[in-house]
C-alpha positions in Angstrom: 105.3 78.7 97.2 103.3 80.3 94.4 103.8 78.6 91.1 103.4 79.4 87.5 100.8 77.3 85.8 98.4 76.8 82.9 99.8 79.5 80.6 97.6 80.1 77.6 99.9 81.2 74.9 99.5 80.3 71.3 101.6 81.3 68.2 102.9 83.9 67.6 103.1 84.6 71.4 105.0 81.4 72.2 107.6 82.0 69.5 108.0 85.6 70.5 108.7 84.8 74.1 110.9 81.8 73.2 113.2 83.9 71.0 113.4 86.5 73.8 114.3 83.8 76.4 117.0 82.6 74.1 118.5 86.1 73.9 118.3 86.5 77.7 120.2 83.2 78.1 122.7 84.1 75.4 123.4 87.5 77.0 123.6 86.0 80.5 121.0 88.4 81.7 120.0 86.6 84.9 123.6 86.1 86.0 124.4 89.8 85.2 121.3 91.0 87.0 122.3 89.2 90.2 125.8 90.6 89.7 124.2 94.1 89.6 125.7 94.9 86.2 124.3 98.3 85.3 125.1 97.7 81.6 122.0 95.5 81.3 120.1 98.8 81.1 122.3 101.8 80.3 126.1 102.3 79.7 126.4 104.7 82.6 125.7 103.5 86.2 123.8 106.7 87.2 121.0 105.7 89.7 121.4 102.0 88.8 124.2 100.7 91.0 122.6 102.3 94.1 119.1 100.9 93.4 119.6 97.2 93.3 119.4 96.4 97.0 115.9 94.9 96.6 117.6 91.7 95.2 118.8 90.7 98.7 116.9 92.9 101.2 114.7 90.1 102.3 117.8 88.4 103.8 118.9 91.6 105.5 115.5 92.1 107.1 116.0 89.1 109.4 118.4 91.4 111.4 115.4 93.7 112.1 113.1 91.1 113.6 114.0 92.1 117.2 113.4 95.7 116.5 110.0 94.8 114.9 109.1 92.8 118.0 109.9 95.7 120.2 107.5 97.8 118.2 104.8 95.2 118.5 105.4 95.0 122.3 105.1 98.8 122.6 101.8 98.8 120.8 100.5 96.2 123.2 101.8 98.0 126.3 100.2 101.3 125.2 96.9 99.5 124.3 97.2 100.8 120.7 94.0 100.3 118.7 94.9 101.9 115.4 98.0 102.5 113.3 97.9 105.3 110.7 100.5 105.0 107.9 101.4 108.4 106.4 103.2 107.7 103.1 103.0 108.0 99.4 103.6 105.6 96.5 106.2 103.0 97.4 105.7 103.7 101.0 102.0 103.1 101.0 100.9 100.7 98.3 102.7 97.6 99.6 101.2 98.0 103.1 97.8 98.7 101.5 98.0 95.2 99.8 98.8 93.6 103.1 96.1 95.5 104.9 93.3 94.6 102.5 94.5 91.0 101.8 94.8 89.6 105.3 91.9 89.3 107.7 92.2 91.5 110.9 94.4 89.7 113.4 93.0 89.3 116.9 94.5 91.6 119.5 96.4 93.6 116.9 95.5 97.2 115.8 93.7 98.3 112.7 95.9 99.8 110.0 94.9 102.9 108.0 96.9 103.8 104.9 96.6 107.5 104.3 98.1 108.6 101.0 96.0 111.6 100.1 95.8 115.3 100.7 92.1 115.5 99.9 90.5 117.0 103.0 87.6 114.6 103.1 89.9 111.6 103.2 92.1 113.1 105.9 89.0 114.0 107.9 87.6 110.4 107.5 90.7 108.8 109.0 90.9 111.5 111.7 87.3 110.8 112.9 87.9 107.1 112.9 90.7 106.9 115.4 91.3 107.7 119.1 94.3 110.0 119.0 95.6 108.8 122.4 95.5 105.1 121.3 97.1 105.5 117.9 100.5 104.9 116.5 101.5 107.0 113.5 104.0 105.7 111.0 105.6 108.5 109.1 107.1 106.8 106.0 109.2 108.6 103.4 112.3 107.5 101.6 113.3 111.1 100.7 112.2 112.3 104.1 110.6 115.5 102.7 107.6 114.6 100.6 105.1 117.4 100.9 102.1 115.2 101.4 103.7 113.2 104.2 105.0 116.3 106.0 101.6 118.0 105.7 99.9 114.9 107.2 102.5 114.7 110.0 101.8 118.3 110.9 98.1 117.6 111.1 98.3 114.5 113.3 101.0 115.9 115.5 98.7 118.8 116.2 95.8 116.4 116.8 97.8 114.2 119.2 99.4 117.0 121.2 96.1 118.8 121.7 94.4 115.7 123.1 93.9 115.7 126.9 95.9 112.5 127.3 98.7 111.7 124.9 102.4 110.6 124.8 103.6 113.0 122.2 106.5 111.6 120.1 106.1 108.2 121.8 103.2 107.7 119.4 105.2 108.4 116.3 107.5 106.0 114.4 109.6 107.1 111.4 110.6 104.9 108.4 113.1 106.6 106.1 116.6 106.5 104.5 119.7 107.5 106.6 120.4 111.2 106.8 117.1 112.5 105.7 115.2 115.5 107.0 112.6 113.0 108.4 115.3 111.3 110.4 116.3 114.6 112.0 112.7 115.6 112.6 112.0 112.3 114.3 115.0 112.8 116.7 113.9 116.4 117.4 110.3 115.4 118.2 111.3 112.4 120.2 109.8 109.7 118.1 109.4 106.3 119.7 111.4 104.5 117.0 113.3 105.4 113.9 113.6 102.6 111.3 116.5 103.5 109.0 116.0 101.5 105.7 118.9 100.4 103.4 119.3 103.3 101.1 120.0 101.3 97.9 116.3 100.6 97.2 113.9 102.7 95.2 110.5 103.3 96.8 108.5 101.1 94.4 110.9 98.2 95.1 110.7 98.6 98.9 107.8 96.4 100.0 110.0 93.7 101.4 112.1 96.2 103.3 111.2 98.1 106.5 108.7 100.2 104.5 106.5 97.1 104.1 107.5 95.0 107.1 106.9 97.6 109.9 103.2 97.9 109.0 103.1 94.1 108.5 104.4 93.5 111.9 102.0 95.9 113.6 99.2 94.2 111.7 100.1 91.0 113.4 101.4 89.2 110.3 104.1 86.5 110.5 107.1 88.5 109.2 109.5 85.5 109.1 107.0 83.6 107.0 106.7 86.5 104.6 110.5 86.6 104.3 110.7 82.9 103.8 108.3 83.1 100.8 110.3 86.0 99.3 113.5 84.1 99.8 112.1 81.0 98.1 111.1 83.0 95.1 114.5 84.7 95.0 116.2 81.3 94.8 114.0 80.3 91.9 114.8 83.6 90.1 118.5 82.6 90.1 117.8 79.7 87.7 119.6 80.1 84.4 119.1 76.8 82.6 116.4 76.1 81.6 115.4 79.7 81.8 111.8 78.7 81.7 112.1 77.5 85.3 113.0 81.1 86.4 109.6 82.6 87.3 110.8 86.2 87.2 112.7 85.9 84.0 109.8 84.2 82.3 107.3 86.9 83.3 109.7 89.7 82.4 110.3 88.1 79.0 106.6 87.7 78.4 105.8 91.3 79.3 108.7 92.8 77.5 108.5 90.8 74.3 104.7 91.0 73.9 104.8 94.7 74.5 107.1 95.1 71.6 104.5 93.5 69.3 101.7 95.7 70.6 100.5 93.7 73.7 101.6 96.4 76.1 98.5 96.5 78.4 99.4 94.1 81.3 96.0 93.4 82.8 96.2 92.0 86.3 93.2 89.9 87.3 93.3 88.7 90.9 91.1 86.7 93.3 88.8 88.9 95.4 90.9 88.7 98.6 94.1 89.9 96.9 92.7 92.3 94.3 94.7 95.2 95.6 97.9 93.5 94.5 97.2 95.0 91.1 97.5 98.5 92.6 101.0 97.7 93.8 102.0 96.1 90.5 100.6 99.0 88.7 103.0 101.4 90.4 105.9 99.1 89.9 105.4 98.6 86.2 104.3 102.1 85.3 107.0 104.1 87.1 109.7 101.6 86.2 109.0 101.2 82.4 106.9 104.2 81.4 109.6 106.4 79.9 111.4 107.3 76.6 108.1 107.0 74.8 107.6 103.3 75.6 106.6 101.2 78.6 104.2 98.7 80.0 100.7 100.0 80.8 99.5 98.1 83.8 95.8 97.6 84.4 94.4 96.9 87.9 90.9 96.2 89.1 89.2 96.7 85.7 85.9 94.9 85.3 86.4 91.5 83.6 84.2 91.4 80.5 83.4 89.1 77.5 86.4 88.3 75.4 85.1 90.3 72.4 85.2 93.5 74.4 89.0 93.6 74.3 91.4 94.8 71.6 94.5 93.1 70.5 96.8 94.9 72.9 96.3 92.9 76.1 98.4 90.4 78.1 96.3 89.0 81.0 97.9 87.8 84.3 95.7 85.9 86.6 96.6 85.6 90.3 94.5 82.9 91.7 94.4 82.4 95.5 93.5 78.9 96.5 90.3 78.7 98.5 89.0 82.1 97.5 85.7 82.8 95.7 87.1 82.1 92.3 84.2 80.5 90.5 83.1 83.5 88.4 86.7 84.5 87.7 87.6 81.0 86.6 84.7 81.0 84.2 85.7 84.4 82.7 89.4 83.3 82.4 88.3 80.2 80.6 86.3 82.2 78.2 89.4 84.4 77.5 91.5 81.2 77.0 89.0 79.9 74.4 89.2 83.3 72.6 93.0 82.8 72.4 93.9 85.8 74.4 97.4 85.4 76.0 97.0 84.5 79.7 99.6 83.7 82.4 98.2 82.2 85.6 100.0 82.2 89.0 98.5 80.1 91.8 98.9 81.3 95.3 98.5 78.6 98.0 97.8 81.2 100.7 98.1 85.0 101.3 101.7 84.7 102.4 102.6 83.9 98.8 102.0 87.6 98.1 105.6 88.1 99.4 106.8 85.6 96.7 104.8 87.6 94.1 106.3 90.8 95.2 109.8 89.5 94.4 108.7 87.8 91.2 107.3 91.0 89.8 110.2 93.1 90.9 112.6 90.8 89.2 110.4 90.6 86.1 110.2 94.4 85.9 114.0 94.6 85.8 114.1 92.0 83.0 111.4 93.7 81.0 113.3 97.0 81.4 116.3 95.4 79.8 114.2 94.1 76.9 112.6 97.5 76.3 115.9 99.3 76.6 115.0 101.6 79.4 116.3 102.4 82.9 113.8 100.8 85.3 115.1 102.6 88.5 114.6 106.3 87.8 111.5 108.4 87.4 112.5 111.5 85.3 109.0 112.9 84.8 107.7 112.6 88.4 109.5 115.8 89.5 107.7 117.9 86.8 104.3 117.6 88.5 105.9 118.4 91.9 107.6 121.5 90.4 104.3 122.5 88.9 102.5 122.0 92.2 105.0 124.3 93.9 104.6 126.9 91.2 100.8 126.8 91.7 101.2 127.1 95.4 103.6 130.0 94.9 100.9 131.8 92.9 98.4 131.1 95.6 100.7 132.5 98.4 101.3 135.7 96.4 97.8 136.3 95.1 95.6 134.4 97.5 94.0 132.6 94.6 94.5 129.4 92.7 94.5 129.4 88.9 91.0 129.0 87.5 90.8 125.9 85.4 87.8 125.6 83.2 86.2 122.2 83.3 84.0 120.3 80.8 80.5 119.2 81.4 80.0 115.4 81.6 78.6 115.3 78.0 81.4 117.5 76.7 84.0 115.2 78.5 82.4 112.1 76.9 82.5 113.7 73.5 86.1 114.8 73.9 87.2 111.4 75.0 85.5 109.7 72.1 87.2 112.0 69.6 90.6 110.8 70.9 90.0 107.1 71.1 91.6 104.7 68.6 93.0 101.2 68.6 95.6 100.8 71.4 94.3 103.8 73.4 93.9 103.7 77.1 91.7 106.0 79.2 93.1 106.9 82.6 90.5 108.2 85.2 92.2 110.4 87.8 90.1 111.3 90.8 90.8 113.9 93.5 88.1 112.9 95.9 87.4 110.8 99.0 86.9 107.1 98.3 83.3 106.1 98.6 81.4 103.0 97.5 78.8 104.8 95.3 81.6 106.7 93.6 83.7 103.6 93.0 80.7 101.8 91.7 80.1 104.6 89.2 83.7 104.5 88.1 83.5 100.8 87.6 80.4 101.3 85.3 82.3 104.0 83.4 85.3 101.7 82.8 82.9 98.9 81.7 81.3 101.2 79.2 84.6 102.3 77.8 85.9 98.8 77.4 82.7 97.3 76.0 81.7 100.1 73.7 85.1 101.2 72.4 87.4 98.2 73.1 90.0 100.4 74.9 91.9 99.9 78.1 91.0 101.7 81.3 93.0 102.6 84.4 91.8 104.4 87.6 93.7 106.1 90.3 93.1 108.4 93.2 95.0 111.7 93.3 97.5 112.6 94.6 98.4 108.9 95.0 98.7 108.2 91.3 101.3 111.0 91.0 103.7 108.7 92.8 102.4 105.6 91.0 101.4 105.9 87.3 102.3 109.6 86.9 105.6 108.7 85.3 103.9 106.5 82.7 101.4 109.2 81.8 104.1 111.7 80.8 107.0 109.5 79.8 105.3 106.5 78.3 103.7 106.0 74.9 101.4 108.8 73.9 98.3 106.6 73.8 96.6 107.8 76.9 93.5 109.9 77.2 93.2 111.4 80.7 90.0 112.2 82.6 90.7 114.3 85.7 87.9 114.4 88.2 88.2 117.0 91.0 85.8 117.5 93.8 85.1 120.8 95.7 87.4 120.0 98.7 84.7 121.3 101.1 84.7 121.5 104.0 88.4 122.1 103.9 91.0 121.5 106.5 93.9 123.6 107.6 97.5 122.4 107.6 99.2 123.6 110.8 101.9 126.2 110.2 101.3 126.2 106.5 99.9 129.2 104.4 97.7 126.8 102.5 95.1 124.1 103.4 94.8 120.5 102.4 92.1 121.4 99.8 94.4 124.1 98.3 97.3 121.6 98.2 95.1 119.0 96.5 93.8 121.5 94.0 97.4 122.6 93.3 98.5 119.0 92.7 95.6 118.4 90.3 96.4 121.7 88.4 100.1 121.0 88.4 99.6 117.5 86.9 97.2 118.8 84.3 99.8 121.4 83.2 102.4 118.6 83.0 100.1 116.4 80.9 99.5 119.3 78.4 103.2 120.1 78.3 103.8 116.5 77.0 101.0 116.9 74.4 98.7 114.5 76.3 95.0 114.6 75.8 93.5 115.6 79.1 89.9 116.5 80.2 89.0 118.1 83.5 85.5 117.7 85.1 84.5 119.3 88.4 82.6 116.7 90.4 80.2 119.0 92.2 78.1 118.1 95.1 77.5 114.5 94.0 80.6 112.9 92.6 78.9 109.6 91.8 76.2 111.3 89.8 78.7 113.3 87.8 80.5 110.1 86.8 77.2 108.4 85.9 76.4 111.3 83.6 79.7 110.8 81.8 78.9 107.1 81.4 75.4 107.9 80.1 76.9 110.2 77.5 79.2 107.3 76.3 76.5 104.6 76.1 74.3 104.0 73.0 70.8 105.5 73.1 67.7 103.9 72.0 66.1 105.7 69.0 62.3 105.4 68.8 61.0 104.0 65.5 57.7 103.9 63.8 55.4 101.0 64.5 55.7 99.7 61.0 59.4 99.0 61.7 60.4 95.9 63.6 60.2 96.2 67.3 64.0 95.7 67.7 65.3 99.2 68.1 68.4 100.5 66.4 71.2 101.5 68.7 73.1 104.7 68.1 76.0 106.2 70.1 76.8 109.7 71.3 80.4 109.1 70.2 
């Protein structure tokens, strides 16, 4: 079982958290949360009473073990080599953590998580699989997400055009009861339809069928995952002393420190479990980023010297025993010495991720209570979807997308610098295909922003982030500066039976989100990535970094540094 250990919290952090814990105990928050008392968050029960199923879903899922085993047996009988998950946000990020954290299991298929409409990304997955030996998981809580339905149309077309295929026998649906996806799955003869309990929001669904079906097909020990989650759930029922409740303690720390300016929850994780931060990022951002407040989660940011950080951070270190932790341990110790607030959670093995999933879900609900917000709705997410539909409507009537003027790398760097101040965060939003050179360039950009300007940075691929951090961007504190990076989407790919392509859809999503950011008075800069995305990002970084100014020989050799910003 994962344990909380070696917290580095000095005054005033300890006193702030302690007073909050006393208030939680006095108000019986843990007891009321387990009783599903909506008044912990809002006077009215709207979208609260029917969103608390995550508290006990790990127990319900044991009833699904036989169905999961049948799915595994079918994959073995059909000699399935790959599984492609088509999902967005809560349907994709949990499985992505499991996919990247566990080593490939012998005699089990590879898992691909496809949560993008960028044609290069769709093409990359398409080329990497054998259609006749692939299962497709179509995962959507609402059952009508435009990205998921577009991806389904593409892969259905791919499979049914192959010389050898089994049609609907290669498709599996995961959705809520009564959705359009459930009906589609019946009409198309899907092999299996997993109907999830409907009282769970997408971002709280990793321990439900949305996470467990991919886990089972990966070859993971599902009962073991459920055991770890169950163990953490038991600990999160502790009421006295409340410090022994892992979820309540983390929630109290995040919520109370955010109220004194430490709202940047920076997740640092051992190399093998680093993608956990992406899941936590969605959970915190979409749950708390509303009403002008919220926790700003930070995932996979380069760890730098303590002096690079401002006074707005809370660090949470997930340390996996036996992983390559030497460098991280040294960096965490330096942060401790500099008296930055740090919470450390030790994972004995990768299956402890299931315990962490529950801990963070519980803590997010507690932090929502402390911040006075509703942690189970997402009021601003629909705006970008509506804007996307409007842009697509213009395209369908005129044949053209709106022309959005972008900035040059130098102009973008200058615009960003003009907006930065203490407490700012820079969110890098990339509509492009993942590639190592590009991600390395983004990492250097983030490092430059933190080291030179002492601000926080986040990074997300579009349109994934629309279902992850998009709510925070519009509804959270107006401290973000947004850098949208959009590639050319060429060569493009058609979407069967749609009047627009994947590239057009991705462009419309980027344009719709930019419109939504501007409508909320957010500072946003657009840069077109051009032929070489990595080089474009490198140019932005170069414009941010100090330059060396030549000096006369009579002056000391040490050169004065100046900055473009």
